[in-house]
ZADO-1210 file (C-alpha; in nm, 4 decimals, padded with zeros to 6 digits):
<atoms>
<atom x="-00.0269" y="-00.0017" z="00.0052" code="MET" pos="1"/>
<atom x="00.1673" y="00.3277" z="-00.1030" code="GLN" pos="2"/>
<atom x="00.1508" y="00.6170" z="00.1201" code="ASN" pos="3"/>
<atom x="-00.0653" y="00.9402" z="00.0975" code="CYS" pos="4"/>
<atom x="00.0496" y="01.2846" z="00.1390" code="GLU" pos="5"/>
<atom x="-00.1142" y="01.6039" z="00.1904" code="ILE" pos="6"/>
<atom x="00.0074" y="01.7980" z="-00.1469" code="LYS" pos="7"/>
<atom x="00.0443" y="02.2004" z="-00.0322" code="THR" pos="8"/>
<atom x="00.2206" y="02.4972" z="-00.1379" code="ASN" pos="9"/>
<atom x="00.4760" y="02.7159" z="00.0035" code="GLU" pos="10"/>
<atom x="00.2388" y="02.8156" z="00.2599" code="ASN" pos="11"/>
<atom x="00.0910" y="02.4740" z="00.3819" code="ASN" pos="12"/>
<atom x="-00.2290" y="02.5635" z="00.1768" code="GLU" pos="13"/>
<atom x="-00.3555" y="02.2572" z="00.0598" code="GLU" pos="14"/>
<atom x="-00.3331" y="02.2240" z="-00.3346" code="LEU" pos="15"/>
<atom x="-00.6685" y="02.0233" z="-00.4022" code="VAL" pos="16"/>
<atom x="-00.9700" y="02.2059" z="-00.5350" code="GLN" pos="17"/>
<atom x="-01.2716" y="02.1207" z="-00.3094" code="HIS" pos="18"/>
<atom x="-01.5922" y="02.0761" z="-00.5430" code="GLY" pos="19"/>
<atom x="-01.6291" y="02.3470" z="-00.8212" code="ASP" pos="20"/>
<atom x="-01.8021" y="02.6301" z="-00.9429" code="TYR" pos="21"/>
<atom x="-02.1821" y="02.4575" z="-00.9943" code="GLU" pos="22"/>
<atom x="-02.1218" y="02.2704" z="-00.6626" code="PHE" pos="23"/>
<atom x="-01.8519" y="02.4326" z="-00.4309" code="PRO" pos="24"/>
<atom x="-01.8274" y="02.1178" z="-00.1803" code="CYS" pos="25"/>
<atom x="-01.6397" y="01.7931" z="-00.1645" code="ALA" pos="26"/>
<atom x="-01.7122" y="01.5099" z="00.0310" code="LEU" pos="27"/>
<atom x="-01.4388" y="01.2885" z="00.1537" code="TYR" pos="28"/>
<atom x="-01.4074" y="00.9197" z="00.3307" code="PHE" pos="29"/>
<atom x="-01.0734" y="00.8976" z="00.4448" code="SER" pos="30"/>
<atom x="-00.8958" y="00.6110" z="00.6073" code="ASP" pos="31"/>
<atom x="-00.6070" y="00.7230" z="00.8069" code="ILE" pos="32"/>
<atom x="-00.3876" y="00.4220" z="00.7914" code="ASP" pos="33"/>
<atom x="-00.3227" y="00.4899" z="00.3900" code="VAL" pos="34"/>
<atom x="-00.1057" y="00.8130" z="00.5293" code="TYR" pos="35"/>
<atom x="00.2690" y="00.7954" z="00.6390" code="THR" pos="36"/>
<atom x="00.2627" y="00.7493" z="01.0352" code="ALA" pos="37"/>
<atom x="-00.1192" y="00.7123" z="01.0198" code="SER" pos="38"/>
<atom x="-00.1457" y="01.1008" z="01.0074" code="GLU" pos="39"/>
<atom x="-00.2444" y="01.3551" z="00.7999" code="ILE" pos="40"/>
<atom x="00.0140" y="01.6660" z="00.8209" code="ALA" pos="41"/>
<atom x="-00.0235" y="02.0089" z="00.9223" code="TRP" pos="42"/>
<atom x="-00.2143" y="02.1798" z="00.6304" code="HIS" pos="43"/>
<atom x="-00.4922" y="02.4463" z="00.5771" code="TRP" pos="44"/>
<atom x="-00.7193" y="02.5076" z="00.3364" code="HIS" pos="45"/>
<atom x="-00.9920" y="02.8239" z="00.2709" code="LYS" pos="46"/>
<atom x="-01.2901" y="02.6281" z="00.2899" code="GLU" pos="47"/>
<atom x="-01.4575" y="02.5566" z="00.5769" code="ILE" pos="48"/>
<atom x="-01.4549" y="02.1736" z="00.6784" code="GLU" pos="49"/>
<atom x="-01.6732" y="01.9672" z="00.8801" code="ILE" pos="50"/>
<atom x="-01.5621" y="01.6015" z="01.0204" code="VAL" pos="51"/>
<atom x="-01.7507" y="01.3206" z="01.1555" code="VAL" pos="52"/>
<atom x="-01.5381" y="01.0296" z="01.2882" code="LEU" pos="53"/>
<atom x="-01.6987" y="00.6910" z="01.1476" code="TYR" pos="54"/>
<atom x="-01.4532" y="00.4804" z="01.2978" code="GLU" pos="55"/>
<atom x="-01.1951" y="00.4455" z="01.5493" code="GLY" pos="56"/>
<atom x="-01.0394" y="00.7486" z="01.7679" code="SER" pos="57"/>
<atom x="-00.8177" y="01.0016" z="01.6214" code="VAL" pos="58"/>
<atom x="-00.6472" y="01.3811" z="01.7743" code="SER" pos="59"/>
<atom x="-00.7051" y="01.6495" z="01.6180" code="LEU" pos="60"/>
<atom x="-00.5020" y="01.9464" z="01.6396" code="GLU" pos="61"/>
<atom x="-00.4793" y="02.3534" z="01.5251" code="THR" pos="62"/>
<atom x="-00.2816" y="02.6121" z="01.6382" code="GLU" pos="63"/>
<atom x="-00.4663" y="02.6987" z="01.9563" code="LYS" pos="64"/>
<atom x="-00.6560" y="02.3518" z="02.0215" code="GLU" pos="65"/>
<atom x="-00.6155" y="02.0001" z="02.0544" code="SER" pos="66"/>
<atom x="-00.9074" y="01.7365" z="02.0880" code="ILE" pos="67"/>
<atom x="-00.9783" y="01.3780" z="02.0682" code="VAL" pos="68"/>
<atom x="-01.2591" y="01.2750" z="01.8500" code="LEU" pos="69"/>
<atom x="-01.4503" y="00.8829" z="01.9149" code="GLN" pos="70"/>
<atom x="-01.6457" y="00.7369" z="01.6855" code="LYS" pos="71"/>
<atom x="-01.9717" y="00.9264" z="01.5719" code="GLY" pos="72"/>
<atom x="-01.8237" y="01.2781" z="01.7018" code="ASP" pos="73"/>
<atom x="-01.8284" y="01.5672" z="01.4787" code="GLY" pos="74"/>
<atom x="-01.6604" y="01.8766" z="01.4484" code="VAL" pos="75"/>
<atom x="-01.5997" y="02.1961" z="01.2396" code="PHE" pos="76"/>
<atom x="-01.2634" y="02.3430" z="01.1405" code="ILE" pos="77"/>
<atom x="-01.2706" y="02.7023" z="01.0641" code="ASN" pos="78"/>
<atom x="-01.1477" y="02.8630" z="00.7268" code="SER" pos="79"/>
<atom x="-00.7749" y="02.8672" z="00.6683" code="GLU" pos="80"/>
<atom x="-00.7561" y="02.7140" z="01.0100" code="GLU" pos="81"/>
<atom x="-00.4225" y="02.4992" z="01.0062" code="LEU" pos="82"/>
<atom x="-00.4820" y="02.1555" z="01.1312" code="HIS" pos="83"/>
<atom x="-00.3399" y="01.8054" z="01.1897" code="TYR" pos="84"/>
<atom x="-00.4961" y="01.4322" z="01.2489" code="PHE" pos="85"/>
<atom x="-00.3128" y="01.1721" z="01.4292" code="LYS" pos="86"/>
<atom x="-00.4575" y="00.8236" z="01.4678" code="LYS" pos="87"/>
<atom x="-00.5218" y="00.7250" z="01.8252" code="ILE" pos="88"/>
<atom x="-00.4703" y="00.3338" z="01.9136" code="GLY" pos="89"/>
<atom x="-00.4362" y="00.0433" z="01.6899" code="ASP" pos="90"/>
<atom x="-00.7976" y="00.0292" z="01.5307" code="GLU" pos="91"/>
<atom x="-00.9151" y="00.1029" z="01.1834" code="LYS" pos="92"/>
<atom x="-00.9784" y="00.5225" z="01.1632" code="CYS" pos="93"/>
<atom x="-01.1936" y="00.6580" z="00.9016" code="VAL" pos="94"/>
<atom x="-01.2951" y="01.0213" z="00.8456" code="LEU" pos="95"/>
<atom x="-01.6429" y="01.1466" z="00.6751" code="ILE" pos="96"/>
<atom x="-01.5157" y="01.5276" z="00.5405" code="SER" pos="97"/>
<atom x="-01.7460" y="01.7767" z="00.3989" code="TYR" pos="98"/>
<atom x="-01.4813" y="02.0653" z="00.2709" code="VAL" pos="99"/>
<atom x="-01.6865" y="02.3574" z="00.1249" code="PHE" pos="100"/>
<atom x="-01.6526" y="02.7013" z="00.0329" code="ASP" pos="101"/>
<atom x="-01.8789" y="02.9654" z="00.1794" code="LYS" pos="102"/>
<atom x="-02.0797" y="03.0474" z="-00.1154" code="SER" pos="103"/>
<atom x="-02.2948" y="02.6969" z="-00.1128" code="LEU" pos="104"/>
<atom x="-02.4705" y="02.8535" z="00.2092" code="VAL" pos="105"/>
<atom x="-02.4295" y="03.2521" z="00.1871" code="ILE" pos="106"/>
<atom x="-02.6475" y="03.2872" z="-00.1644" code="GLY" pos="107"/>
<atom x="-02.5620" y="03.6016" z="-00.3168" code="ASP" pos="108"/>
<atom x="-02.2256" y="03.7527" z="-00.2525" code="LYS" pos="109"/>
<atom x="-02.2853" y="04.0421" z="00.0203" code="GLY" pos="110"/>
<atom x="-02.6500" y="03.8805" z="00.1297" code="SER" pos="111"/>
<atom x="-02.7352" y="03.9378" z="00.4806" code="ILE" pos="112"/>
<atom x="-02.6385" y="03.5982" z="00.5668" code="ILE" pos="113"/>
<atom x="-02.3069" y="03.6305" z="00.4709" code="GLU" pos="114"/>
<atom x="-02.2551" y="03.9680" z="00.6179" code="ARG" pos="115"/>
<atom x="-02.4600" y="03.8862" z="00.9555" code="LYS" pos="116"/>
<atom x="-02.3478" y="03.5601" z="01.0415" code="TYR" pos="117"/>
<atom x="-02.1002" y="03.3568" z="00.7689" code="ILE" pos="118"/>
<atom x="-01.8238" y="03.6352" z="00.7594" code="GLU" pos="119"/>
<atom x="-01.8116" y="03.7409" z="01.1370" code="PRO" pos="120"/>
<atom x="-01.7699" y="03.3275" z="01.1908" code="LEU" pos="121"/>
<atom x="-01.4809" y="03.2628" z="00.9386" code="VAL" pos="122"/>
<atom x="-01.3173" y="03.5830" z="01.0305" code="GLN" pos="123"/>
<atom x="-01.2942" y="03.4835" z="01.3962" code="ASN" pos="124"/>
<atom x="-00.9578" y="03.3136" z="01.4545" code="LYS" pos="125"/>
<atom x="-01.0428" y="03.2445" z="01.8098" code="THR" pos="126"/>
<atom x="-01.2938" y="02.9871" z="01.7139" code="LEU" pos="127"/>
<atom x="-01.0701" y="02.7217" z="01.5186" code="SER" pos="128"/>
<atom x="-01.2747" y="02.4480" z="01.6298" code="LEU" pos="129"/>
<atom x="-01.6270" y="02.3587" z="01.7728" code="PHE" pos="130"/>
<atom x="-01.7830" y="02.0252" z="01.8354" code="LYS" pos="131"/>
<atom x="-02.1231" y="01.9602" z="01.6650" code="ILE" pos="132"/>
<atom x="-02.4281" y="01.8109" z="01.8628" code="SER" pos="133"/>
<atom x="-02.4860" y="01.4348" z="01.7985" code="GLU" pos="134"/>
<atom x="-02.7768" y="01.5019" z="01.6312" code="LYS" pos="135"/>
<atom x="-02.6278" y="01.6875" z="01.3581" code="LEU" pos="136"/>
<atom x="-02.3021" y="01.4364" z="01.3429" code="SER" pos="137"/>
<atom x="-02.5356" y="01.1396" z="01.2726" code="ARG" pos="138"/>
<atom x="-02.7519" y="01.3533" z="01.0315" code="LYS" pos="139"/>
<atom x="-02.4060" y="01.4386" z="00.8681" code="LEU" pos="140"/>
<atom x="-02.3306" y="01.0541" z="00.8150" code="GLU" pos="141"/>
<atom x="-02.6846" y="00.9691" z="00.6675" code="GLU" pos="142"/>
<atom x="-02.6254" y="01.2805" z="00.4144" code="VAL" pos="143"/>
<atom x="-02.2986" y="01.1342" z="00.3364" code="PHE" pos="144"/>
<atom x="-02.4359" y="00.7743" z="00.2358" code="PHE" pos="145"/>
<atom x="-02.7345" y="00.9376" z="00.0337" code="GLU" pos="146"/>
<atom x="-02.4628" y="01.1229" z="-00.1600" code="TYR" pos="147"/>
<atom x="-02.2529" y="00.7887" z="-00.2274" code="GLU" pos="148"/>
<atom x="-02.5795" y="00.6436" z="-00.3541" code="ASP" pos="149"/>
<atom x="-02.6175" y="00.9462" z="-00.5604" code="LYS" pos="150"/>
<atom x="-02.9907" y="00.9826" z="-00.4212" code="LYS" pos="151"/>
<atom x="-03.2161" y="01.2546" z="-00.6091" code="PHE" pos="152"/>
<atom x="-03.2015" y="01.5873" z="-00.4228" code="GLY" pos="153"/>
<atom x="-02.8872" y="01.5037" z="-00.2187" code="VAL" pos="154"/>
<atom x="-02.7063" y="01.8435" z="-00.3075" code="GLU" pos="155"/>
<atom x="-03.0099" y="02.0356" z="-00.1526" code="ILE" pos="156"/>
<atom x="-02.9962" y="01.7776" z="00.1678" code="ASN" pos="157"/>
<atom x="-02.6041" y="01.8505" z="00.2106" code="ILE" pos="158"/>
<atom x="-02.6575" y="02.2543" z="00.1619" code="ARG" pos="159"/>
<atom x="-02.8974" y="02.2368" z="00.4215" code="ASN" pos="160"/>
<atom x="-02.7171" y="02.0062" z="00.6734" code="ILE" pos="161"/>
<atom x="-02.4040" y="02.2453" z="00.6447" code="LEU" pos="162"/>
<atom x="-02.6339" y="02.5395" z="00.7039" code="SER" pos="163"/>
<atom x="-02.7694" y="02.3706" z="01.0248" code="SER" pos="164"/>
<atom x="-02.4430" y="02.2956" z="01.1288" code="VAL" pos="165"/>
<atom x="-02.3286" y="02.6365" z="01.1065" code="LEU" pos="166"/>
<atom x="-02.6213" y="02.8013" z="01.2610" code="LEU" pos="167"/>
<atom x="-02.5975" y="02.5853" z="01.5808" code="GLU" pos="168"/>
<atom x="-02.2238" y="02.6928" z="01.5895" code="ILE" pos="169"/>
<atom x="-02.3289" y="03.0729" z="01.5327" code="ILE" pos="170"/>
<atom x="-02.5999" y="03.0715" z="01.8004" code="ILE" pos="171"/>
<atom x="-02.3711" y="02.9289" z="02.0494" code="GLU" pos="172"/>
<atom x="-02.0768" y="03.1433" z="01.9985" code="ASN" pos="173"/>
<atom x="-02.2652" y="03.4623" z="01.9204" code="ARG" pos="174"/>
<atom x="-02.1385" y="03.6788" z="02.1709" code="GLU" pos="175"/>
<atom x="-01.8017" y="03.5514" z="02.0979" code="LYS" pos="176"/>
<atom x="-01.8210" y="03.6414" z="01.7154" code="LEU" pos="177"/>
<atom x="-01.9844" y="04.0133" z="01.7988" code="ILE" pos="178"/>
<atom x="-01.6581" y="04.0744" z="02.0290" code="GLU" pos="179"/>
<atom x="-01.3752" y="03.9268" z="01.7838" code="LYS" pos="180"/>
<atom x="-01.5101" y="03.9220" z="01.4267" code="LYS" pos="181"/>
<atom x="-01.2104" y="04.1041" z="01.3052" code="THR" pos="182"/>
<atom x="-00.9773" y="03.9322" z="01.4966" code="TYR" pos="183"/>
<atom x="-00.6526" y="03.8648" z="01.3059" code="LYS" pos="184"/>
<atom x="-00.3684" y="03.6408" z="01.4578" code="ASN" pos="185"/>
<atom x="00.0016" y="03.7184" z="01.3811" code="LEU" pos="186"/>
<atom x="00.1294" y="03.3590" z="01.5135" code="ASP" pos="187"/>
<atom x="-00.0968" y="03.2078" z="01.2280" code="SER" pos="188"/>
<atom x="00.0892" y="03.3968" z="00.9785" code="GLN" pos="189"/>
<atom x="00.4490" y="03.3114" z="01.1092" code="ARG" pos="190"/>
<atom x="00.3647" y="02.9639" z="01.1811" code="ILE" pos="191"/>
<atom x="00.2933" y="02.8834" z="00.8513" code="LYS" pos="192"/>
<atom x="00.5871" y="03.0585" z="00.7150" code="GLY" pos="193"/>
<atom x="00.8195" y="02.8671" z="00.9405" code="MET" pos="194"/>
<atom x="00.6637" y="02.5486" z="00.8324" code="LEU" pos="195"/>
<atom x="00.7127" y="02.6537" z="00.5063" code="ASP" pos="196"/>
<atom x="01.0913" y="02.6954" z="00.5727" code="PHE" pos="197"/>
<atom x="01.1301" y="02.3767" z="00.7252" code="ILE" pos="198"/>
<atom x="00.9831" y="02.1645" z="00.4514" code="GLN" pos="199"/>
<atom x="01.1764" y="02.3497" z="00.1850" code="LYS" pos="200"/>
<atom x="01.5277" y="02.2725" z="00.3650" code="ASN" pos="201"/>
<atom x="01.5021" y="01.9959" z="00.6032" code="TYR" pos="202"/>
<atom x="01.7785" y="01.8297" z="00.4103" code="SER" pos="203"/>
<atom x="02.0093" y="02.0901" z="00.5271" code="ASN" pos="204"/>
<atom x="02.1313" y="02.1462" z="00.8429" code="GLU" pos="205"/>
<atom x="01.9064" y="02.4328" z="01.0277" code="LEU" pos="206"/>
<atom x="01.9287" y="02.6210" z="01.3559" code="THR" pos="207"/>
<atom x="01.6642" y="02.7755" z="01.5736" code="LEU" pos="208"/>
<atom x="01.8151" y="03.0992" z="01.4561" code="LYS" pos="209"/>
<atom x="01.7358" y="03.0205" z="01.0862" code="GLU" pos="210"/>
<atom x="01.3749" y="02.9003" z="01.1451" code="ILE" pos="211"/>
<atom x="01.3417" y="03.2247" z="01.3147" code="GLY" pos="212"/>
<atom x="01.4754" y="03.4571" z="01.1001" code="GLU" pos="213"/>
<atom x="01.2609" y="03.3120" z="00.8143" code="SER" pos="214"/>
<atom x="01.0018" y="03.4903" z="00.9420" code="VAL" pos="215"/>
<atom x="01.2185" y="03.7782" z="01.0969" code="PHE" pos="216"/>
<atom x="01.1616" y="03.6669" z="01.4913" code="ILE" pos="217"/>
<atom x="01.4218" y="03.5712" z="01.7221" code="GLY" pos="218"/>
<atom x="01.5135" y="03.2504" z="01.8930" code="GLU" pos="219"/>
<atom x="01.2980" y="03.3058" z="02.2027" code="ARG" pos="220"/>
<atom x="00.9877" y="03.4192" z="01.9855" code="GLU" pos="221"/>
<atom x="01.0202" y="03.1163" z="01.7394" code="THR" pos="222"/>
<atom x="01.0274" y="02.8814" z="02.0659" code="LEU" pos="223"/>
<atom x="00.7221" y="03.0642" z="02.1768" code="ARG" pos="224"/>
<atom x="00.5575" y="03.0686" z="01.8858" code="CYS" pos="225"/>
<atom x="00.5555" y="02.6913" z="01.7905" code="PHE" pos="226"/>
<atom x="00.4465" y="02.6371" z="02.1575" code="ALA" pos="227"/>
<atom x="00.1526" y="02.8447" z="02.1314" code="ARG" pos="228"/>
<atom x="00.0461" y="02.7241" z="01.7839" code="THR" pos="229"/>
<atom x="00.1296" y="02.3264" z="01.7049" code="ILE" pos="230"/>
<atom x="00.2398" y="02.2637" z="02.0495" code="GLY" pos="231"/>
<atom x="00.6186" y="02.0967" z="01.9753" code="ILE" pos="232"/>
<atom x="00.9476" y="02.3043" z="01.9424" code="SER" pos="233"/>
<atom x="01.0799" y="02.3696" z="01.5846" code="PRO" pos="234"/>
<atom x="01.3726" y="02.1207" z="01.6111" code="ILE" pos="235"/>
<atom x="01.1241" y="01.8565" z="01.7212" code="GLU" pos="236"/>
<atom x="00.8961" y="01.9608" z="01.4191" code="TYR" pos="237"/>
<atom x="01.2036" y="01.9372" z="01.2039" code="LEU" pos="238"/>
<atom x="01.3141" y="01.6102" z="01.3250" code="LYS" pos="239"/>
<atom x="00.9444" y="01.4670" z="01.2633" code="LYS" pos="240"/>
<atom x="00.9232" y="01.6022" z="00.9158" code="TYR" pos="241"/>
<atom x="01.2414" y="01.4416" z="00.8327" code="ARG" pos="242"/>
<atom x="01.1616" y="01.1170" z="00.9696" code="VAL" pos="243"/>
<atom x="00.8103" y="01.1484" z="00.7929" code="THR" pos="244"/>
<atom x="01.0002" y="01.2321" z="00.4525" code="VAL" pos="245"/>
<atom x="01.2272" y="00.9111" z="00.5402" code="ALA" pos="246"/>
<atom x="00.9455" y="00.6990" z="00.5527" code="ALA" pos="247"/>
<atom x="00.7845" y="00.7839" z="00.2212" code="ASN" pos="248"/>
<atom x="01.0910" y="00.7070" z="00.0398" code="LEU" pos="249"/>
<atom x="01.1500" y="00.4268" z="00.2063" code="LEU" pos="250"/>
<atom x="00.8205" y="00.3126" z="00.0522" code="THR" pos="251"/>
<atom x="00.8673" y="00.4553" z="-00.2765" code="THR" pos="252"/>
<atom x="01.2360" y="00.4201" z="-00.3777" code="THR" pos="253"/>
<atom x="01.5046" y="00.1567" z="-00.3918" code="ASP" pos="254"/>
<atom x="01.7366" y="00.4025" z="-00.1952" code="LEU" pos="255"/>
<atom x="01.9795" y="00.2402" z="00.0378" code="PRO" pos="256"/>
<atom x="01.8900" y="00.3484" z="00.4187" code="VAL" pos="257"/>
<atom x="02.1968" y="00.5207" z="00.4650" code="THR" pos="258"/>
<atom x="02.1493" y="00.7503" z="00.1168" code="GLU" pos="259"/>
<atom x="01.7735" y="00.8234" z="00.2847" code="ILE" pos="260"/>
<atom x="01.9456" y="00.9009" z="00.6202" code="CYS" pos="261"/>
<atom x="02.1635" y="01.1822" z="00.4454" code="MET" pos="262"/>
<atom x="01.9030" y="01.2991" z="00.1889" code="GLN" pos="263"/>
<atom x="01.6607" y="01.3487" z="00.4898" code="CYS" pos="264"/>
<atom x="01.9418" y="01.5580" z="00.7079" code="GLY" pos="265"/>
<atom x="02.0442" y="01.3261" z="00.9311" code="PHE" pos="266"/>
<atom x="02.4399" y="01.2908" z="00.9504" code="ASN" pos="267"/>
<atom x="02.4557" y="00.9962" z="01.1823" code="SER" pos="268"/>
<atom x="02.2733" y="00.6266" z="01.0648" code="PRO" pos="269"/>
<atom x="02.2245" y="00.5440" z="01.4152" code="SER" pos="270"/>
<atom x="02.0705" y="00.8805" z="01.5243" code="TYR" pos="271"/>
<atom x="01.8417" y="00.8362" z="01.2160" code="PHE" pos="272"/>
<atom x="01.7368" y="00.4852" z="01.3148" code="SER" pos="273"/>
<atom x="01.6797" y="00.5975" z="01.6722" code="LYS" pos="274"/>
<atom x="01.4650" y="00.9056" z="01.5762" code="SER" pos="275"/>
<atom x="01.2566" y="00.6541" z="01.3190" code="PHE" pos="276"/>
<atom x="01.2005" y="00.4090" z="01.5952" code="GLN" pos="277"/>
<atom x="01.0538" y="00.7029" z="01.8070" code="LYS" pos="278"/>
<atom x="00.7816" y="00.7905" z="01.5417" code="VAL" pos="279"/>
<atom x="00.6921" y="00.4250" z="01.4350" code="PHE" pos="280"/>
<atom x="00.8436" y="00.1860" z="01.6721" code="ASN" pos="281"/>
<atom x="01.0417" y="-00.0382" z="01.4087" code="VAL" pos="282"/>
<atom x="01.3783" y="00.0640" z="01.2595" code="THR" pos="283"/>
<atom x="01.3652" y="00.1916" z="00.8781" code="PRO" pos="284"/>
<atom x="01.4646" y="-00.1481" z="00.7498" code="ARG" pos="285"/>
<atom x="01.1781" y="-00.3132" z="00.9394" code="GLU" pos="286"/>
<atom x="00.9259" y="-00.0479" z="00.8351" code="TYR" pos="287"/>
<atom x="01.0323" y="-00.0855" z="00.4426" code="ARG" pos="288"/>
<atom x="01.0052" y="-00.4933" z="00.5057" code="LYS" pos="289"/>
<atom x="00.6411" y="-00.4622" z="00.6700" code="ASN" pos="290"/>
<atom x="00.5308" y="-00.1937" z="00.3897" code="LYS" pos="291"/>
<atom x="00.6442" y="-00.3958" z="00.1136" code="ILE" pos="292"/>
<atom x="00.5043" y="-00.7402" z="00.2521" code="ALA" pos="293"/>
<atom x="00.1662" y="-00.5337" z="00.2591" code="THR" pos="294"/>
<atom x="00.1550" y="-00.4091" z="-00.1133" code="MET" pos="295"/>
</atoms>
């Protein structure tokens, strides 16, 4: 089984068109095990995302929050919100996702629905995640399978259920939306820039100073920014990213392990093996052997 990866641009924005002009919404049924390390890497998109966990257990993180979803749980992820999924435990883990542009629910541009309700929601960067009621989560599951079965009228049902979810969130957070509707987060811009710098330069020797300088901040502020947003240090993120790239090379190329080690920025094969085992619980050679056996 070949590993899947989220394709992103230099700012970690996902490079996938979700839906089209006629129907600006895409629905996905995603098995997290097909992704490297059973995780969907840090990424963001302009569209709103609503997720229901169909099977298993998963950790969902944004720059400001972290929650655990169990089977049947639903969650709203705001527009342009950097986020990451990590499978918990050994059970199969499957997500149902609705990724949609706000135009699906606002009607005409500049409508009262956009100005009074939706725009304050998507502009509020303090509201990155919101758990959805059990009733709406079940309905989201039902509508997904109506979509899979190509049931007549399903596009209207999709728009209706997504509108209901957004209305629930807006009502629950009415005061917060009034108070914070124009809030902008400098940390969000900085962390996206630093993650991009790391992903472009991971094969080189990188220092904390260089990572911070990529967005014009000092070492201490770099550490604080990472802590406030994704919750790990810059060097920890760098090491984990290198290991994830290495895992993909182990399954998609015939390169020797020592060459992959060097290509991914590790100067010591023993340190590479130790770092790899910390993430995958097996050595690089064992990982390659296990993946080949399942292909």
